[in-house]
PyMOL Python script that loads the backbone (N, CA, C, O; Angstrom):
from pymol import cmd

cmd.read_pdbstr("""\
ATOM      1  N   MET A   1      10.537   9.129 -16.371  1.00  0.00           N
ATOM      2  CA  MET A   1       9.752   8.422 -15.494  1.00  0.00           C
ATOM      3  C   MET A   1       9.056   6.907 -15.584  1.00  0.00           C
ATOM      4  O   MET A   1       8.683   6.274 -16.572  1.00  0.00           O
ATOM      5  N   LEU A   2       9.031   6.610 -14.314  1.00  0.00           N
ATOM      6  CA  LEU A   2       7.917   5.232 -14.879  1.00  0.00           C
ATOM      7  C   LEU A   2       7.222   4.619 -14.995  1.00  0.00           C
ATOM      8  O   LEU A   2       6.896   4.103 -13.926  1.00  0.00           O
ATOM      9  N   GLU A   3       6.480   4.170 -16.127  1.00  0.00           N
ATOM     10  CA  GLU A   3       4.914   4.234 -16.344  1.00  0.00           C
ATOM     11  C   GLU A   3       4.535   2.596 -16.190  1.00  0.00           C
ATOM     12  O   GLU A   3       5.166   1.625 -16.607  1.00  0.00           O
ATOM     13  N   PHE A   4       3.560   2.639 -15.610  1.00  0.00           N
ATOM     14  CA  PHE A   4       2.753   1.217 -15.106  1.00  0.00           C
ATOM     15  C   PHE A   4       1.657   0.884 -15.920  1.00  0.00           C
ATOM     16  O   PHE A   4       1.595   1.831 -16.704  1.00  0.00           O
ATOM     17  N   GLY A   5       0.579  -0.058 -16.250  1.00  0.00           N
ATOM     18  CA  GLY A   5       0.123  -0.189 -16.706  1.00  0.00           C
ATOM     19  C   GLY A   5      -1.102   0.120 -15.687  1.00  0.00           C
ATOM     20  O   GLY A   5      -1.019  -0.525 -14.642  1.00  0.00           O
ATOM     21  N   PHE A   6      -2.410   1.126 -15.807  1.00  0.00           N
ATOM     22  CA  PHE A   6      -2.895   0.666 -14.925  1.00  0.00           C
ATOM     23  C   PHE A   6      -3.702  -0.308 -14.406  1.00  0.00           C
ATOM     24  O   PHE A   6      -4.083  -0.394 -13.239  1.00  0.00           O
ATOM     25  N   ASN A   7      -4.128  -1.585 -16.008  1.00  0.00           N
ATOM     26  CA  ASN A   7      -5.040  -2.400 -15.762  1.00  0.00           C
ATOM     27  C   ASN A   7      -4.494  -2.886 -15.009  1.00  0.00           C
ATOM     28  O   ASN A   7      -4.893  -2.715 -13.857  1.00  0.00           O
ATOM     29  N   ASN A   8      -3.253  -3.781 -15.243  1.00  0.00           N
ATOM     30  CA  ASN A   8      -2.482  -4.504 -14.655  1.00  0.00           C
ATOM     31  C   ASN A   8      -1.695  -5.159 -13.881  1.00  0.00           C
ATOM     32  O   ASN A   8      -1.402  -5.972 -14.758  1.00  0.00           O
ATOM     33  N   LYS A   9      -0.858  -5.651 -12.639  1.00  0.00           N
ATOM     34  CA  LYS A   9      -1.135  -7.034 -11.416  1.00  0.00           C
ATOM     35  C   LYS A   9       0.237  -6.353 -11.805  1.00  0.00           C
ATOM     36  O   LYS A   9       0.557  -5.956 -12.926  1.00  0.00           O
ATOM     37  N   TYR A  10       0.983  -6.303 -10.633  1.00  0.00           N
ATOM     38  CA  TYR A  10       2.251  -6.535 -10.498  1.00  0.00           C
ATOM     39  C   TYR A  10       2.716  -7.499  -9.135  1.00  0.00           C
ATOM     40  O   TYR A  10       1.830  -7.931  -8.397  1.00  0.00           O
ATOM     41  N   LEU A  11       3.654  -7.694  -8.958  1.00  0.00           N
ATOM     42  CA  LEU A  11       4.475  -8.313  -8.487  1.00  0.00           C
ATOM     43  C   LEU A  11       5.874  -7.677  -8.263  1.00  0.00           C
ATOM     44  O   LEU A  11       6.768  -7.303  -9.022  1.00  0.00           O
ATOM     45  N   ILE A  12       5.720  -7.704  -7.033  1.00  0.00           N
ATOM     46  CA  ILE A  12       7.405  -7.096  -6.747  1.00  0.00           C
ATOM     47  C   ILE A  12       8.047  -7.525  -5.418  1.00  0.00           C
ATOM     48  O   ILE A  12       7.531  -7.688  -4.313  1.00  0.00           O
ATOM     49  N   GLY A  13      10.060  -7.744  -6.076  1.00  0.00           N
ATOM     50  CA  GLY A  13      10.495  -8.761  -4.356  1.00  0.00           C
ATOM     51  C   GLY A  13      10.918  -6.771  -4.554  1.00  0.00           C
ATOM     52  O   GLY A  13      11.000  -6.043  -5.543  1.00  0.00           O
ATOM     53  N   VAL A  14      11.099  -6.517  -2.970  1.00  0.00           N
ATOM     54  CA  VAL A  14      11.650  -5.764  -2.370  1.00  0.00           C
ATOM     55  C   VAL A  14      12.087  -5.600  -1.473  1.00  0.00           C
ATOM     56  O   VAL A  14      11.356  -5.646  -0.483  1.00  0.00           O
ATOM     57  N   SER A  15      14.110  -5.201  -1.234  1.00  0.00           N
ATOM     58  CA  SER A  15      15.111  -6.159  -0.670  1.00  0.00           C
ATOM     59  C   SER A  15      14.171  -4.524   1.332  1.00  0.00           C
ATOM     60  O   SER A  15      14.113  -4.876   2.511  1.00  0.00           O
ATOM     61  N   GLY A  16      13.777  -3.274   0.850  1.00  0.00           N
ATOM     62  CA  GLY A  16      14.022  -3.035   1.570  1.00  0.00           C
ATOM     63  C   GLY A  16      14.915  -1.552   1.652  1.00  0.00           C
ATOM     64  O   GLY A  16      14.957  -0.614   2.447  1.00  0.00           O
ATOM     65  N   GLY A  17      15.406  -1.804   0.724  1.00  0.00           N
ATOM     66  CA  GLY A  17      16.960  -0.309   0.366  1.00  0.00           C
ATOM     67  C   GLY A  17      16.696  -0.046  -0.678  1.00  0.00           C
ATOM     68  O   GLY A  17      16.402  -0.756  -1.639  1.00  0.00           O
ATOM     69  N   PRO A  18      16.827   1.524  -0.503  1.00  0.00           N
ATOM     70  CA  PRO A  18      16.379   2.907  -1.589  1.00  0.00           C
ATOM     71  C   PRO A  18      16.207   2.415  -2.837  1.00  0.00           C
ATOM     72  O   PRO A  18      15.338   2.835  -3.602  1.00  0.00           O
ATOM     73  N   ASP A  19      16.891   1.647  -3.068  1.00  0.00           N
ATOM     74  CA  ASP A  19      16.017   1.700  -4.752  1.00  0.00           C
ATOM     75  C   ASP A  19      14.871   0.726  -5.174  1.00  0.00           C
ATOM     76  O   ASP A  19      14.066   0.720  -6.105  1.00  0.00           O
ATOM     77  N   SER A  20      15.106  -0.043  -4.176  1.00  0.00           N
ATOM     78  CA  SER A  20      14.070  -1.044  -4.370  1.00  0.00           C
ATOM     79  C   SER A  20      13.141  -0.404  -3.855  1.00  0.00           C
ATOM     80  O   SER A  20      12.082  -0.485  -4.477  1.00  0.00           O
ATOM     81  N   MET A  21      13.130   0.532  -2.463  1.00  0.00           N
ATOM     82  CA  MET A  21      11.971   1.167  -2.149  1.00  0.00           C
ATOM     83  C   MET A  21      11.555   2.447  -3.231  1.00  0.00           C
ATOM     84  O   MET A  21      10.327   2.361  -3.262  1.00  0.00           O
ATOM     85  N   PHE A  22      11.679   2.807  -3.516  1.00  0.00           N
ATOM     86  CA  PHE A  22      12.158   4.251  -4.739  1.00  0.00           C
ATOM     87  C   PHE A  22      10.800   2.798  -6.156  1.00  0.00           C
ATOM     88  O   PHE A  22       9.645   2.406  -6.319  1.00  0.00           O
ATOM     89  N   LEU A  23      11.823   2.707  -6.550  1.00  0.00           N
ATOM     90  CA  LEU A  23      10.553   1.712  -7.563  1.00  0.00           C
ATOM     91  C   LEU A  23       9.141   1.104  -6.908  1.00  0.00           C
ATOM     92  O   LEU A  23       8.095   1.287  -7.530  1.00  0.00           O
ATOM     93  N   LEU A  24       9.135   0.673  -6.158  1.00  0.00           N
ATOM     94  CA  LEU A  24       8.186   0.602  -5.492  1.00  0.00           C
ATOM     95  C   LEU A  24       6.698   1.689  -5.328  1.00  0.00           C
ATOM     96  O   LEU A  24       5.497   1.491  -5.509  1.00  0.00           O
ATOM     97  N   SER A  25       7.650   3.084  -4.826  1.00  0.00           N
ATOM     98  CA  SER A  25       6.271   4.138  -4.675  1.00  0.00           C
ATOM     99  C   SER A  25       6.300   4.966  -5.985  1.00  0.00           C
ATOM    100  O   SER A  25       5.386   5.644  -6.454  1.00  0.00           O
ATOM    101  N   GLU A  26       7.805   4.725  -6.577  1.00  0.00           N
ATOM    102  CA  GLU A  26       6.908   4.814  -7.671  1.00  0.00           C
ATOM    103  C   GLU A  26       5.810   3.807  -8.678  1.00  0.00           C
ATOM    104  O   GLU A  26       5.192   3.978  -9.729  1.00  0.00           O
ATOM    105  N   LEU A  27       5.931   3.014  -7.974  1.00  0.00           N
ATOM    106  CA  LEU A  27       4.441   1.840  -9.041  1.00  0.00           C
ATOM    107  C   LEU A  27       3.319   1.898  -7.887  1.00  0.00           C
ATOM    108  O   LEU A  27       2.247   1.333  -8.104  1.00  0.00           O
ATOM    109  N   VAL A  28       3.549   2.615  -6.578  1.00  0.00           N
ATOM    110  CA  VAL A  28       2.010   2.536  -6.632  1.00  0.00           C
ATOM    111  C   VAL A  28       1.677   4.401  -6.180  1.00  0.00           C
ATOM    112  O   VAL A  28       0.950   4.945  -5.349  1.00  0.00           O
ATOM    113  N   LYS A  29       2.854   5.010  -7.462  1.00  0.00           N
ATOM    114  CA  LYS A  29       2.246   6.128  -7.609  1.00  0.00           C
ATOM    115  C   LYS A  29       1.472   6.396  -9.173  1.00  0.00           C
ATOM    116  O   LYS A  29       0.922   7.408  -9.609  1.00  0.00           O
ATOM    117  N   GLN A  30       1.658   5.219  -9.711  1.00  0.00           N
ATOM    118  CA  GLN A  30       0.632   5.245 -10.840  1.00  0.00           C
ATOM    119  C   GLN A  30      -0.363   4.048 -11.323  1.00  0.00           C
ATOM    120  O   GLN A  30      -0.878   3.471 -12.280  1.00  0.00           O
ATOM    121  N   LYS A  31      -0.161   4.169  -9.184  1.00  0.00           N
ATOM    122  CA  LYS A  31      -1.790   3.038  -8.562  1.00  0.00           C
ATOM    123  C   LYS A  31      -2.496   1.948  -9.933  1.00  0.00           C
ATOM    124  O   LYS A  31      -3.360   2.188 -10.776  1.00  0.00           O
ATOM    125  N   PRO A  32      -2.135   1.412  -9.812  1.00  0.00           N
ATOM    126  CA  PRO A  32      -2.116   0.033 -10.918  1.00  0.00           C
ATOM    127  C   PRO A  32      -3.686  -1.083  -9.791  1.00  0.00           C
ATOM    128  O   PRO A  32      -4.343  -0.948  -8.759  1.00  0.00           O
ATOM    129  N   LYS A  33      -3.567  -1.809 -10.633  1.00  0.00           N
ATOM    130  CA  LYS A  33      -5.245  -2.829  -9.776  1.00  0.00           C
ATOM    131  C   LYS A  33      -4.523  -3.431  -8.734  1.00  0.00           C
ATOM    132  O   LYS A  33      -5.137  -3.233  -7.686  1.00  0.00           O
ATOM    133  N   GLU A  34      -3.762  -3.911  -8.595  1.00  0.00           N
ATOM    134  CA  GLU A  34      -2.594  -4.887  -7.444  1.00  0.00           C
ATOM    135  C   GLU A  34      -1.716  -4.848  -7.731  1.00  0.00           C
ATOM    136  O   GLU A  34      -1.351  -4.771  -8.903  1.00  0.00           O
ATOM    137  N   ILE A  35      -0.971  -4.891  -6.677  1.00  0.00           N
ATOM    138  CA  ILE A  35       0.683  -4.769  -6.550  1.00  0.00           C
ATOM    139  C   ILE A  35       0.591  -5.812  -5.133  1.00  0.00           C
ATOM    140  O   ILE A  35      -0.055  -5.621  -4.102  1.00  0.00           O
ATOM    141  N   VAL A  36       1.507  -6.997  -5.508  1.00  0.00           N
ATOM    142  CA  VAL A  36       1.665  -7.993  -4.483  1.00  0.00           C
ATOM    143  C   VAL A  36       2.848  -7.464  -4.354  1.00  0.00           C
ATOM    144  O   VAL A  36       3.444  -7.092  -5.365  1.00  0.00           O
ATOM    145  N   VAL A  37       3.571  -7.291  -2.734  1.00  0.00           N
ATOM    146  CA  VAL A  37       5.174  -6.852  -2.726  1.00  0.00           C
ATOM    147  C   VAL A  37       5.330  -8.549  -1.707  1.00  0.00           C
ATOM    148  O   VAL A  37       4.375  -9.134  -1.195  1.00  0.00           O
ATOM    149  N   CYS A  38       6.474  -8.904  -1.670  1.00  0.00           N
ATOM    150  CA  CYS A  38       7.606  -9.700  -1.557  1.00  0.00           C
ATOM    151  C   CYS A  38       8.759  -9.201  -0.897  1.00  0.00           C
ATOM    152  O   CYS A  38       9.422  -8.254  -1.322  1.00  0.00           O
ATOM    153  N   HIS A  39       8.995  -9.825   0.126  1.00  0.00           N
ATOM    154  CA  HIS A  39       9.847  -9.923   0.228  1.00  0.00           C
ATOM    155  C   HIS A  39      11.132 -10.472   1.494  1.00  0.00           C
ATOM    156  O   HIS A  39      11.331 -10.216   2.682  1.00  0.00           O
ATOM    157  N   VAL A  40      11.471 -10.916   0.959  1.00  0.00           N
ATOM    158  CA  VAL A  40      13.119 -12.005   1.227  1.00  0.00           C
ATOM    159  C   VAL A  40      13.772 -11.659   2.621  1.00  0.00           C
ATOM    160  O   VAL A  40      14.511 -10.682   2.503  1.00  0.00           O
ATOM    161  N   ASN A  41      13.723 -12.205   4.023  1.00  0.00           N
ATOM    162  CA  ASN A  41      14.644 -12.077   4.839  1.00  0.00           C
ATOM    163  C   ASN A  41      15.793 -13.138   5.757  1.00  0.00           C
ATOM    164  O   ASN A  41      15.723 -13.853   6.756  1.00  0.00           O
ATOM    165  N   TYR A  42      16.626 -12.830   4.964  1.00  0.00           N
ATOM    166  CA  TYR A  42      18.227 -13.734   5.062  1.00  0.00           C
ATOM    167  C   TYR A  42      18.462 -13.386   6.411  1.00  0.00           C
ATOM    168  O   TYR A  42      19.433 -12.631   6.357  1.00  0.00           O
ATOM    169  N   ASN A  43      18.213 -13.477   7.269  1.00  0.00           N
ATOM    170  CA  ASN A  43      18.297 -12.236   8.034  1.00  0.00           C
ATOM    171  C   ASN A  43      20.642 -12.999   8.532  1.00  0.00           C
ATOM    172  O   ASN A  43      21.184 -13.799   9.294  1.00  0.00           O
ATOM    173  N   PHE A  44      21.047 -12.011   7.456  1.00  0.00           N
ATOM    174  CA  PHE A  44      21.975 -12.532   7.274  1.00  0.00           C
ATOM    175  C   PHE A  44      23.380 -11.268   8.075  1.00  0.00           C
ATOM    176  O   PHE A  44      24.498 -11.035   8.534  1.00  0.00           O
ATOM    177  N   ARG A  45      22.174 -10.918   7.720  1.00  0.00           N
ATOM    178  CA  ARG A  45      23.218  -8.820   9.044  1.00  0.00           C
ATOM    179  C   ARG A  45      22.098  -8.428  10.618  1.00  0.00           C
ATOM    180  O   ARG A  45      20.969  -8.567  11.088  1.00  0.00           O
ATOM    181  N   SER A  46      22.861  -8.114  10.759  1.00  0.00           N
ATOM    182  CA  SER A  46      22.557  -8.060  12.515  1.00  0.00           C
ATOM    183  C   SER A  46      21.060  -7.132  12.811  1.00  0.00           C
ATOM    184  O   SER A  46      20.398  -7.218  13.845  1.00  0.00           O
ATOM    185  N   ASP A  47      20.744  -6.258  11.642  1.00  0.00           N
ATOM    186  CA  ASP A  47      19.660  -5.595  11.375  1.00  0.00           C
ATOM    187  C   ASP A  47      19.074  -5.536  10.107  1.00  0.00           C
ATOM    188  O   ASP A  47      18.636  -4.503   9.600  1.00  0.00           O
ATOM    189  N   SER A  48      19.063  -7.128   9.376  1.00  0.00           N
ATOM    190  CA  SER A  48      17.756  -7.150   8.205  1.00  0.00           C
ATOM    191  C   SER A  48      16.449  -7.704   9.410  1.00  0.00           C
ATOM    192  O   SER A  48      15.478  -8.382   9.072  1.00  0.00           O
ATOM    193  N   ILE A  49      16.698  -7.271  10.700  1.00  0.00           N
ATOM    194  CA  ILE A  49      15.113  -6.939  10.195  1.00  0.00           C
ATOM    195  C   ILE A  49      14.374  -5.397  10.115  1.00  0.00           C
ATOM    196  O   ILE A  49      13.261  -4.990   9.782  1.00  0.00           O
ATOM    197  N   ASN A  50      15.676  -4.757  10.626  1.00  0.00           N
ATOM    198  CA  ASN A  50      14.752  -2.879  10.042  1.00  0.00           C
ATOM    199  C   ASN A  50      14.344  -3.151   8.682  1.00  0.00           C
ATOM    200  O   ASN A  50      13.158  -2.904   8.464  1.00  0.00           O
ATOM    201  N   ASP A  51      15.302  -3.782   7.305  1.00  0.00           N
ATOM    202  CA  ASP A  51      14.306  -3.611   6.107  1.00  0.00           C
ATOM    203  C   ASP A  51      13.281  -4.264   6.038  1.00  0.00           C
ATOM    204  O   ASP A  51      12.299  -3.811   5.449  1.00  0.00           O
ATOM    205  N   GLN A  52      13.277  -5.704   6.737  1.00  0.00           N
ATOM    206  CA  GLN A  52      11.436  -5.867   6.671  1.00  0.00           C
ATOM    207  C   GLN A  52      10.745  -4.855   7.009  1.00  0.00           C
ATOM    208  O   GLN A  52       9.896  -4.187   6.419  1.00  0.00           O
ATOM    209  N   LYS A  53      11.519  -4.784   8.737  1.00  0.00           N
ATOM    210  CA  LYS A  53      10.323  -3.550   8.928  1.00  0.00           C
ATOM    211  C   LYS A  53       9.407  -2.801   8.079  1.00  0.00           C
ATOM    212  O   LYS A  53       8.179  -2.809   7.992  1.00  0.00           O
ATOM    213  N   ILE A  54      11.109  -1.587   6.949  1.00  0.00           N
ATOM    214  CA  ILE A  54      10.441  -0.957   6.614  1.00  0.00           C
ATOM    215  C   ILE A  54       9.716  -1.070   5.643  1.00  0.00           C
ATOM    216  O   ILE A  54       8.779  -0.282   5.775  1.00  0.00           O
ATOM    217  N   VAL A  55       9.627  -1.764   4.513  1.00  0.00           N
ATOM    218  CA  VAL A  55       8.805  -2.957   3.470  1.00  0.00           C
ATOM    219  C   VAL A  55       7.419  -3.445   4.284  1.00  0.00           C
ATOM    220  O   VAL A  55       6.455  -3.859   3.641  1.00  0.00           O
ATOM    221  N   GLU A  56       7.399  -3.379   5.465  1.00  0.00           N
ATOM    222  CA  GLU A  56       6.218  -3.220   5.926  1.00  0.00           C
ATOM    223  C   GLU A  56       5.052  -2.647   6.428  1.00  0.00           C
ATOM    224  O   GLU A  56       3.821  -2.623   6.412  1.00  0.00           O
ATOM    225  N   GLU A  57       6.700  -1.932   7.151  1.00  0.00           N
ATOM    226  CA  GLU A  57       5.350   0.009   7.551  1.00  0.00           C
ATOM    227  C   GLU A  57       4.942   0.336   5.744  1.00  0.00           C
ATOM    228  O   GLU A  57       3.892   0.839   5.344  1.00  0.00           O
ATOM    229  N   PHE A  58       5.842  -0.016   5.086  1.00  0.00           N
ATOM    230  CA  PHE A  58       5.374   1.354   4.140  1.00  0.00           C
ATOM    231  C   PHE A  58       4.284   0.277   3.365  1.00  0.00           C
ATOM    232  O   PHE A  58       3.979   0.732   2.262  1.00  0.00           O
ATOM    233  N   CYS A  59       3.840  -0.599   3.563  1.00  0.00           N
ATOM    234  CA  CYS A  59       2.737  -1.766   2.562  1.00  0.00           C
ATOM    235  C   CYS A  59       1.723  -1.718   3.787  1.00  0.00           C
ATOM    236  O   CYS A  59       0.574  -2.150   3.690  1.00  0.00           O
ATOM    237  N   ASN A  60       2.247  -1.153   4.954  1.00  0.00           N
ATOM    238  CA  ASN A  60       0.648  -1.468   5.996  1.00  0.00           C
ATOM    239  C   ASN A  60      -0.065   0.530   5.274  1.00  0.00           C
ATOM    240  O   ASN A  60      -1.281   0.523   5.463  1.00  0.00           O
ATOM    241  N   GLN A  61       0.376   1.940   4.621  1.00  0.00           N
ATOM    242  CA  GLN A  61       0.338   3.038   5.118  1.00  0.00           C
ATOM    243  C   GLN A  61      -0.211   2.607   3.542  1.00  0.00           C
ATOM    244  O   GLN A  61      -1.436   2.731   3.561  1.00  0.00           O
ATOM    245  N   HIS A  62       0.226   2.172   2.259  1.00  0.00           N
ATOM    246  CA  HIS A  62      -0.406   2.408   0.953  1.00  0.00           C
ATOM    247  C   HIS A  62      -1.423   0.885   0.948  1.00  0.00           C
ATOM    248  O   HIS A  62      -2.248   0.721   0.049  1.00  0.00           O
ATOM    249  N   ASP A  63      -1.285   0.136   1.748  1.00  0.00           N
ATOM    250  CA  ASP A  63      -2.216  -0.736   1.779  1.00  0.00           C
ATOM    251  C   ASP A  63      -2.543  -1.696   1.065  1.00  0.00           C
ATOM    252  O   ASP A  63      -3.632  -2.221   0.835  1.00  0.00           O
ATOM    253  N   LEU A  64      -0.684  -2.059   0.447  1.00  0.00           N
ATOM    254  CA  LEU A  64       0.017  -3.412  -0.549  1.00  0.00           C
ATOM    255  C   LEU A  64      -0.466  -4.889   0.471  1.00  0.00           C
ATOM    256  O   LEU A  64      -0.394  -5.090   1.683  1.00  0.00           O
ATOM    257  N   ILE A  65      -0.799  -5.450  -0.290  1.00  0.00           N
ATOM    258  CA  ILE A  65      -0.447  -6.850  -0.735  1.00  0.00           C
ATOM    259  C   ILE A  65       1.416  -7.437  -0.078  1.00  0.00           C
ATOM    260  O   ILE A  65       2.509  -7.270  -0.619  1.00  0.00           O
ATOM    261  N   LEU A  66       1.081  -8.084   1.166  1.00  0.00           N
ATOM    262  CA  LEU A  66       3.091  -8.517   1.416  1.00  0.00           C
ATOM    263  C   LEU A  66       2.694 -10.113   1.504  1.00  0.00           C
ATOM    264  O   LEU A  66       1.723 -10.678   2.007  1.00  0.00           O
ATOM    265  N   GLU A  67       3.909 -10.625   0.773  1.00  0.00           N
ATOM    266  CA  GLU A  67       4.949 -11.740   1.489  1.00  0.00           C
ATOM    267  C   GLU A  67       5.827 -11.876   1.652  1.00  0.00           C
ATOM    268  O   GLU A  67       6.595 -11.963   0.694  1.00  0.00           O
ATOM    269  N   VAL A  68       6.278 -11.979   2.914  1.00  0.00           N
ATOM    270  CA  VAL A  68       7.435 -11.705   3.792  1.00  0.00           C
ATOM    271  C   VAL A  68       7.645 -13.038   3.079  1.00  0.00           C
ATOM    272  O   VAL A  68       6.908 -13.479   2.197  1.00  0.00           O
ATOM    273  N   LYS A  69       9.203 -13.880   3.773  1.00  0.00           N
ATOM    274  CA  LYS A  69       9.857 -14.641   3.640  1.00  0.00           C
ATOM    275  C   LYS A  69      10.560 -14.930   4.527  1.00  0.00           C
ATOM    276  O   LYS A  69      11.699 -14.643   4.160  1.00  0.00           O
ATOM    277  N   VAL A  70      10.593 -15.557   6.035  1.00  0.00           N
ATOM    278  CA  VAL A  70      12.194 -15.276   6.910  1.00  0.00           C
ATOM    279  C   VAL A  70      12.548 -16.503   6.899  1.00  0.00           C
ATOM    280  O   VAL A  70      11.778 -17.428   7.157  1.00  0.00           O
ATOM    281  N   ILE A  71      14.065 -16.666   6.520  1.00  0.00           N
ATOM    282  CA  ILE A  71      15.036 -17.565   6.720  1.00  0.00           C
ATOM    283  C   ILE A  71      15.710 -17.288   7.628  1.00  0.00           C
ATOM    284  O   ILE A  71      16.306 -16.237   7.866  1.00  0.00           O
ATOM    285  N   ASP A  72      15.620 -18.796   8.536  1.00  0.00           N
ATOM    286  CA  ASP A  72      16.323 -19.574   9.887  1.00  0.00           C
ATOM    287  C   ASP A  72      17.817 -19.450   8.762  1.00  0.00           C
ATOM    288  O   ASP A  72      17.934 -20.236   7.822  1.00  0.00           O
ATOM    289  N   PRO A  73      18.939 -18.282   9.065  1.00  0.00           N
ATOM    290  CA  PRO A  73      20.054 -18.551   9.448  1.00  0.00           C
ATOM    291  C   PRO A  73      20.816 -19.480   9.967  1.00  0.00           C
ATOM    292  O   PRO A  73      22.023 -19.470   9.724  1.00  0.00           O
ATOM    293  N   LEU A  74      20.262 -20.425  10.754  1.00  0.00           N
ATOM    294  CA  LEU A  74      20.287 -21.812  10.732  1.00  0.00           C
ATOM    295  C   LEU A  74      21.396 -22.729   9.390  1.00  0.00           C
ATOM    296  O   LEU A  74      22.491 -23.247   9.170  1.00  0.00           O
ATOM    297  N   ILE A  75      19.899 -22.343   8.764  1.00  0.00           N
ATOM    298  CA  ILE A  75      20.296 -23.279   8.004  1.00  0.00           C
ATOM    299  C   ILE A  75      21.859 -22.675   6.933  1.00  0.00           C
ATOM    300  O   ILE A  75      22.525 -23.443   6.238  1.00  0.00           O
ATOM    301  N   TYR A  76      21.989 -21.939   7.003  1.00  0.00           N
ATOM    302  CA  TYR A  76      23.442 -21.763   6.201  1.00  0.00           C
ATOM    303  C   TYR A  76      24.414 -21.771   6.500  1.00  0.00           C
ATOM    304  O   TYR A  76      25.299 -22.421   5.945  1.00  0.00           O
ATOM    305  N   GLN A  77      24.589 -20.883   7.697  1.00  0.00           N
ATOM    306  CA  GLN A  77      25.333 -20.763   8.669  1.00  0.00           C
ATOM    307  C   GLN A  77      26.310 -22.479   8.807  1.00  0.00           C
ATOM    308  O   GLN A  77      27.517 -22.708   8.714  1.00  0.00           O
ATOM    309  N   ALA A  78      25.449 -23.152   8.990  1.00  0.00           N
ATOM    310  CA  ALA A  78      25.286 -24.247   8.920  1.00  0.00           C
ATOM    311  C   ALA A  78      26.258 -25.331   8.489  1.00  0.00           C
ATOM    312  O   ALA A  78      27.046 -26.018   9.139  1.00  0.00           O
ATOM    313  N   SER A  79      25.900 -25.267   6.924  1.00  0.00           N
ATOM    314  CA  SER A  79      26.027 -25.835   5.488  1.00  0.00           C
ATOM    315  C   SER A  79      27.023 -25.001   4.579  1.00  0.00           C
ATOM    316  O   SER A  79      27.036 -25.114   3.354  1.00  0.00           O
ATOM    317  N   ASN A  80      27.733 -24.276   5.189  1.00  0.00           N
ATOM    318  CA  ASN A  80      28.634 -23.052   4.325  1.00  0.00           C
ATOM    319  C   ASN A  80      28.975 -23.489   2.977  1.00  0.00           C
ATOM    320  O   ASN A  80      30.008 -24.033   2.587  1.00  0.00           O
ATOM    321  N   PHE A  81      27.115 -22.898   1.832  1.00  0.00           N
ATOM    322  CA  PHE A  81      26.541 -22.585   1.011  1.00  0.00           C
ATOM    323  C   PHE A  81      25.444 -21.722   1.426  1.00  0.00           C
ATOM    324  O   PHE A  81      24.594 -21.776   2.315  1.00  0.00           O
ATOM    325  N   ASN A  82      26.017 -20.141  -0.385  1.00  0.00           N
ATOM    326  CA  ASN A  82      25.249 -19.608  -1.200  1.00  0.00           C
ATOM    327  C   ASN A  82      23.923 -19.502  -0.634  1.00  0.00           C
ATOM    328  O   ASN A  82      23.062 -20.096  -1.284  1.00  0.00           O
ATOM    329  N   PHE A  83      23.479 -18.819   0.547  1.00  0.00           N
ATOM    330  CA  PHE A  83      21.727 -18.633   0.976  1.00  0.00           C
ATOM    331  C   PHE A  83      21.622 -18.515  -0.218  1.00  0.00           C
ATOM    332  O   PHE A  83      21.947 -19.565  -0.772  1.00  0.00           O
ATOM    333  N   GLU A  84      21.235 -17.512  -1.109  1.00  0.00           N
ATOM    334  CA  GLU A  84      21.945 -16.834  -2.044  1.00  0.00           C
ATOM    335  C   GLU A  84      20.262 -17.430  -3.526  1.00  0.00           C
ATOM    336  O   GLU A  84      19.244 -17.089  -4.128  1.00  0.00           O
ATOM    337  N   ALA A  85      21.568 -18.812  -3.148  1.00  0.00           N
ATOM    338  CA  ALA A  85      21.838 -19.996  -4.491  1.00  0.00           C
ATOM    339  C   ALA A  85      20.151 -20.723  -4.024  1.00  0.00           C
ATOM    340  O   ALA A  85      19.699 -21.684  -4.646  1.00  0.00           O
TER     341      ALA A  85
END
""", "prot")
cmd.dss("prot")
cmd.show_as("cartoon", "prot")
cmd.util.cbc("prot")
cmd.orient("prot")
């Protein structure tokens, strides 16, 4: 079982996939002082918005602070560089 400090604040990057959503749900169960969730939507896959919606819905249900960064796919498609770099 994951154990987090009750009086601590956490900043957690969440992709919307099963692993990061599990980690987030376990963190929420520990009821820490504050959680800030960060999600980056690279718009790399046609269904990338679905991951963002999963994170948004979870954060809304649990009254969590959410910061979302949406990347314009034209930025990295035009330049042939690694968009995660």
